[in-house]
Every structure is written in C-alpha cells, then in structure tokens.
C-alpha positions as CSV (number, residue, x, y, z in Angstrom):
1,X,58.9,-45.9,6.5
2,X,59.2,-44.2,10.3
3,X,59.1,-41.1,8.8
4,X,54.9,-41.7,7.8
5,X,53.7,-44.6,10.3
6,X,55.0,-42.8,13.5
7,X,52.8,-39.7,12.6
8,X,49.6,-41.8,11.6
9,X,50.0,-43.9,14.6
10,X,50.1,-41.0,16.4
11,X,47.0,-39.0,14.9
12,X,44.8,-42.1,14.1
13,X,43.0,-42.4,17.3
14,X,42.4,-38.9,17.5
15,X,40.7,-38.0,14.3
16,X,38.6,-41.2,14.9
17,X,37.6,-39.8,18.0
18,X,37.0,-36.3,16.5
19,X,34.9,-37.9,13.6
20,X,33.2,-40.3,16.6
21,X,32.0,-37.4,18.5
22,X,31.5,-34.4,15.9
23,X,29.3,-36.8,13.8
24,X,26.7,-36.3,16.8
25,X,26.4,-32.7,16.0
26,X,23.4,-33.1,13.7
27,X,21.5,-29.7,13.3
28,X,24.1,-27.0,12.4
29,X,27.4,-29.1,11.8
30,X,30.7,-26.8,12.1
31,X,32.5,-26.2,9.1
32,X,35.4,-28.5,8.7
33,X,38.0,-25.9,7.6
34,X,37.3,-24.2,11.3
35,X,37.4,-27.7,13.1
36,X,40.7,-28.5,11.4
37,X,41.9,-25.1,12.3
38,X,41.1,-25.8,16.2
39,X,42.7,-29.1,15.8
40,X,45.8,-27.4,14.8
41,X,45.7,-25.1,17.6
42,X,45.5,-27.7,19.7
43,X,48.3,-29.0,18.7
44,X,50.3,-25.7,19.0
45,X,49.0,-25.5,22.5
46,X,51.1,-28.4,23.4
47,X,54.3,-25.8,23.0
48,X,53.5,-23.4,25.8
49,X,52.5,-26.4,28.0
50,X,55.5,-28.2,27.4
51,X,57.5,-25.2,28.2
52,X,55.8,-24.3,31.6
53,X,56.1,-28.0,32.7
54,X,59.9,-28.1,31.5
55,X,60.4,-25.1,33.8
56,X,58.5,-26.5,37.3
57,X,59.3,-29.8,36.8
58,X,62.2,-32.1,36.8
59,X,62.8,-35.6,35.6
60,X,62.7,-37.2,38.8
61,X,59.2,-36.0,39.7
62,X,57.8,-37.8,36.9
63,X,60.0,-41.0,37.5
64,X,59.2,-44.3,38.0
65,X,60.8,-43.7,41.6
66,X,59.3,-40.7,42.2
67,X,56.9,-41.0,46.0
68,X,53.1,-40.4,45.4
69,X,52.8,-37.0,47.1
70,X,55.2,-35.6,44.5
71,X,53.2,-36.7,41.8
72,X,49.9,-36.1,43.1
73,X,51.3,-31.9,43.3
74,X,52.8,-32.3,40.0
75,X,49.7,-33.1,38.4
76,X,47.3,-31.7,40.2
77,X,48.8,-28.4,40.4
78,X,50.9,-27.9,37.1
79,X,50.4,-30.5,34.5
80,X,46.5,-30.5,34.7
81,X,46.1,-26.5,34.9
82,X,48.8,-26.1,32.3
83,X,47.5,-28.3,29.9
84,X,43.7,-27.1,30.2
85,X,44.4,-23.7,30.1
86,X,46.4,-23.8,27.0
87,X,43.9,-26.0,25.5
88,X,41.1,-23.8,26.6
89,X,42.5,-20.4,25.2
90,X,42.9,-22.5,21.6
91,X,39.1,-22.6,21.6
92,X,38.4,-18.9,23.3
93,X,40.2,-17.0,21.3
94,X,39.5,-18.6,17.5
95,X,36.5,-20.7,17.6
96,X,34.2,-18.8,20.4
97,X,34.7,-15.4,18.6
98,X,33.8,-16.6,15.1
99,X,30.1,-16.1,13.7
100,X,30.1,-20.4,13.8
101,X,29.8,-20.6,17.9
102,X,26.1,-20.0,18.6
103,X,24.8,-23.2,20.0
104,X,25.4,-25.1,22.7
105,X,27.2,-28.3,20.9
106,X,29.9,-25.7,19.6
107,X,31.4,-25.4,22.6
108,X,31.9,-29.4,22.6
109,X,32.7,-29.7,19.5
110,X,35.4,-27.2,19.5
111,X,36.6,-28.3,22.9
112,X,37.1,-32.0,21.2
113,X,39.1,-30.7,18.4
114,X,41.7,-28.6,20.3
115,X,41.8,-31.5,23.0
116,X,42.7,-34.5,20.4
117,X,45.1,-31.9,18.6
118,X,46.6,-31.8,21.8
119,X,46.8,-35.4,22.6
120,X,47.7,-36.3,18.8
121,X,50.8,-34.1,18.8
122,X,51.6,-35.3,22.4
123,X,50.8,-39.0,21.2
124,X,53.6,-38.3,18.8
125,X,56.3,-37.1,21.2
126,X,55.7,-40.1,23.1
127,X,55.9,-42.7,20.2
128,X,59.1,-40.9,19.6
129,X,61.0,-41.5,23.1
130,X,59.3,-45.1,24.2
131,X,58.4,-46.5,20.8
132,X,55.2,-47.6,19.1
133,X,54.2,-49.6,21.6
134,X,53.3,-47.1,24.0
135,X,50.1,-46.4,21.7
136,X,48.6,-49.5,23.2
137,X,47.2,-47.4,26.2
138,X,47.6,-44.2,24.6
139,X,44.9,-44.7,22.0
140,X,42.3,-46.0,23.9
141,X,42.6,-44.2,26.7
142,X,44.8,-41.1,26.8
143,X,43.1,-39.6,23.7
144,X,40.1,-40.2,24.7
145,X,41.0,-38.8,28.4
146,X,42.1,-35.6,26.9
147,X,38.4,-35.1,25.1
148,X,36.5,-35.5,28.2
149,X,38.8,-33.4,30.3
150,X,38.3,-30.6,27.7
151,X,34.4,-31.6,27.5
152,X,34.2,-30.2,31.1
153,X,34.7,-26.7,30.1
154,X,33.5,-27.0,26.6
155,X,30.3,-27.9,28.2
156,X,30.3,-24.6,30.3
157,X,31.1,-22.7,27.2
158,X,28.2,-24.2,25.9
159,X,25.5,-23.3,28.8
160,X,27.2,-19.7,28.6
161,X,26.0,-19.4,25.2
162,X,22.8,-20.9,26.0
163,X,22.2,-18.5,28.6
164,X,23.5,-15.6,26.7
165,X,25.2,-14.7,29.6
166,X,28.7,-12.6,30.4
167,X,29.6,-14.1,33.3
168,X,32.8,-15.7,32.8
169,X,32.4,-17.3,36.3
170,X,30.9,-20.8,35.4
171,X,33.5,-21.0,32.3
172,X,36.3,-20.7,34.8
173,X,34.8,-23.2,37.4
174,X,35.1,-25.5,33.8
175,X,38.5,-25.1,33.4
176,X,39.1,-25.8,36.9
177,X,37.2,-29.0,37.0
178,X,39.0,-30.2,34.3
179,X,42.3,-29.6,35.3
180,X,41.0,-31.7,38.3
181,X,39.6,-34.5,36.2
182,X,43.0,-34.5,34.0
183,X,45.3,-34.3,37.1
184,X,43.2,-37.3,39.0
185,X,43.4,-39.2,35.6
186,X,47.4,-38.7,35.6
187,X,47.9,-39.8,39.4
188,X,45.7,-42.9,38.7
189,X,47.7,-43.8,35.7
190,X,50.6,-43.7,37.7
191,X,49.3,-45.5,41.1
192,X,46.3,-47.5,39.9
193,X,45.6,-47.8,36.2
194,X,42.3,-49.8,36.7
195,X,41.3,-46.5,37.8
196,X,42.5,-44.4,35.0
197,X,40.0,-46.9,33.0
198,X,37.5,-46.3,34.7
199,X,37.6,-42.6,35.0
200,X,37.9,-42.5,31.5
201,X,35.0,-44.7,30.8
202,X,32.9,-42.6,33.0
203,X,34.2,-39.2,31.7
204,X,33.2,-41.0,28.0
205,X,29.8,-41.4,28.9
206,X,29.3,-38.3,30.7
207,X,30.4,-36.6,27.6
208,X,28.0,-38.8,25.5
209,X,25.1,-37.2,27.5
210,X,26.6,-33.9,27.3
211,X,26.1,-33.8,23.3
212,X,22.7,-35.2,23.4
213,X,21.7,-32.6,26.2
214,X,23.3,-30.4,23.4
215,X,21.1,-31.8,20.6
216,X,18.1,-31.4,22.9
217,X,18.6,-27.8,23.7
218,X,19.9,-26.4,20.1
219,X,17.9,-23.4,19.2
220,X,18.0,-25.0,15.4
221,X,16.7,-28.3,16.0
222,X,13.4,-27.2,14.5
223,X,15.0,-24.5,12.1
224,X,15.8,-25.4,8.5
225,X,17.6,-22.1,6.7
226,X,16.8,-22.8,2.8
227,X,18.1,-19.8,1.0
228,X,16.2,-18.4,-1.9
229,X,17.3,-17.5,-5.4
230,X,15.5,-15.2,-8.2
231,X,13.1,-16.8,-10.5
232,X,14.7,-16.6,-14.1
233,X,11.3,-15.6,-15.4
234,X,9.9,-12.9,-13.0
235,X,13.3,-12.2,-10.7
236,X,11.1,-12.8,-7.8
237,X,12.7,-14.5,-4.4
238,X,11.9,-18.2,-3.9
239,X,13.3,-20.6,-2.0
240,X,16.3,-23.0,-3.8
241,X,14.3,-26.2,-3.2
242,X,11.1,-24.9,-5.3
243,X,10.3,-26.6,-8.4
244,X,8.3,-24.2,-10.0
245,X,8.3,-20.4,-9.0
246,X,5.4,-19.7,-6.4
247,X,4.6,-16.0,-8.4
248,X,4.8,-16.8,-12.1
249,X,4.6,-20.8,-12.3
250,X,7.4,-20.8,-14.4
251,X,9.8,-24.1,-14.0
252,X,12.8,-23.3,-11.7
253,X,16.1,-23.2,-13.5
254,X,19.3,-25.3,-12.7
255,X,21.9,-22.9,-13.6
256,X,24.3,-21.6,-10.5
257,X,23.3,-17.8,-9.1
258,X,23.6,-16.2,-6.1
259,X,22.2,-17.5,-3.2
260,X,19.9,-15.3,-0.4
261,X,20.2,-16.3,3.2
262,X,17.1,-17.6,4.3
263,X,18.0,-16.1,8.0
264,X,19.5,-12.9,7.5
265,X,19.2,-12.3,3.6
266,X,22.7,-11.6,2.8
267,X,23.7,-12.6,-0.6
268,X,26.1,-15.6,-0.8
269,X,28.2,-17.3,-3.5
270,X,26.1,-20.5,-5.0
271,X,28.3,-23.2,-3.6
272,X,28.4,-21.2,-0.4
273,X,27.6,-23.9,2.7
274,X,27.7,-21.4,5.3
275,X,26.4,-17.7,5.0
276,X,29.2,-15.2,5.3
277,X,27.1,-12.8,7.1
278,X,25.8,-14.6,10.2
279,X,27.6,-17.5,9.5
280,X,24.1,-20.1,9.0
281,X,23.8,-23.2,7.5
282,X,22.7,-23.2,3.8
283,X,20.6,-26.3,3.2
284,X,19.8,-27.5,-0.5
285,X,17.2,-30.1,0.5
C-alpha cells in the first residue's frame, strides 16, 4: 500500500500547484506534453544537485545541533545555488529552445513545472526518510516555496523573451536572486520557521503578480489563430469557424481535412492543437 500512497502523497501538492498556476496562462496555454517533460526533467535535476550536495556537505552541517553560521554558509553558498541552477538548466536546454517559448508567461510556466518536479521527488525522499508526517509542512510550504524560487529566474527569462534581447546578464541575475531567496528560506526553516512562512506567502503573492503581468503584456492577448481549411466546393481557403464559404456560399463541410495555420500558413493535421512549424495554438472557436 505504501508503494502507492507515498508517491501520491509526495506528488499531489506539486501537481496541484502546477495546475493552479498554469491555468493563469490564458492566451496561449503551453502543450501539456512539454509541461510533463519539463516536470520530469525537474525531477531528474535532483540527481546532480544531490550528488554535489553530498560531496560538499556532511551530516553534521545539516543536523539539529549544527551552529547557525554553518547552516547559513551551507544554504546560501551550496544548497540554494546548486538546486536553482539544476532546475534552471532543465528549462534552459529544453523548453527555452522550443517553438513554444515565445511569450513572457512561458518563463514562469516552465520554471514552475521544473521547480515542482524537483520539489515532488524531493518530497518523496523526505517521506521515505522521515515518514508521511513530514508533508504537513512540505505540502503547503516547501513545495510552494520551490515554485517561488524558480519564478524569480523564470520571470527573468520571460522579460528576456519580451525584450528580444541576447543579453544573458539579467537571467544570470535572476538565477542568483532565486538562489539567495532559496538559501534565506532554508535558513529561516532552521532558525525561525514563522519567517519561512512569511517568505513563502510574500513570494507566492509576488509570483501571482508576475503571472498577471505576463498576461497583460502577452503578444497573443488580442490575437487569435483560427486555421483555414479548403472549401469542399471551390477549394478556396476559408476560416475553420466559417459556416459558409465566403467565396461560393456553399455550407462548410464537417469532414476532417488538413488545416492551414492562420499565422504562418503551414499545413497541419486535422486534430492538431499547435502548428508544427511556428508553434502557434490552433483555435476552433
């Protein structure tokens, strides 16, 4: 029974938070398949992070008896930077290079997926080591905090996409800021847990505001890509939502046929949700 209960308990909070924030991306939602891939690679990124932390940290550094100075050094200079860089590469080398990364909210969405994948597998490790009770704090606090850390550099990626800039410095600054916030949160958990709650609440509020900002500046806010299909009678291209052909007036048929992207004109399958050439979402209504 534990083989099913423990993974469900570990992953349910991350999946919930991913659903909560991804649904805020209204104008051009990301492909669920790519989100799942980034979530998975966020999980995988725990492996190099754990190896590096194993090399540079010992049990005494993270024990309850460790002095505050050792904890600060470990969290600020090892744990925070290592884990945020690991999650960042899961996004930078997959999602950021895809056709679908084309608006500011994408940085926030994919950073959330990678961060929650990382946090979910970490939750499972904690459950196996300390028991299910550990999720009382990790479900509403640590899991959400990981998303907040990632949102800092995800926001920087989104601003880079919006500006169309090749300057990587703001993104590096965002990763550094996420690592610092991560380290501060971990120190707060060790030294004064109410401060960790306050940091998470403040970070969650900030993240929601960044998602709202991304929607407000989205280039797709007023654009709708209705693909075109060929009229059954005159073979002219008409909008897929048209009931009658605008050229010959014949009612539009219902049979499935190839669709032409309204953005780039590329031919797509009848059941396509995104253009295979430009990545734009294909609407039906």
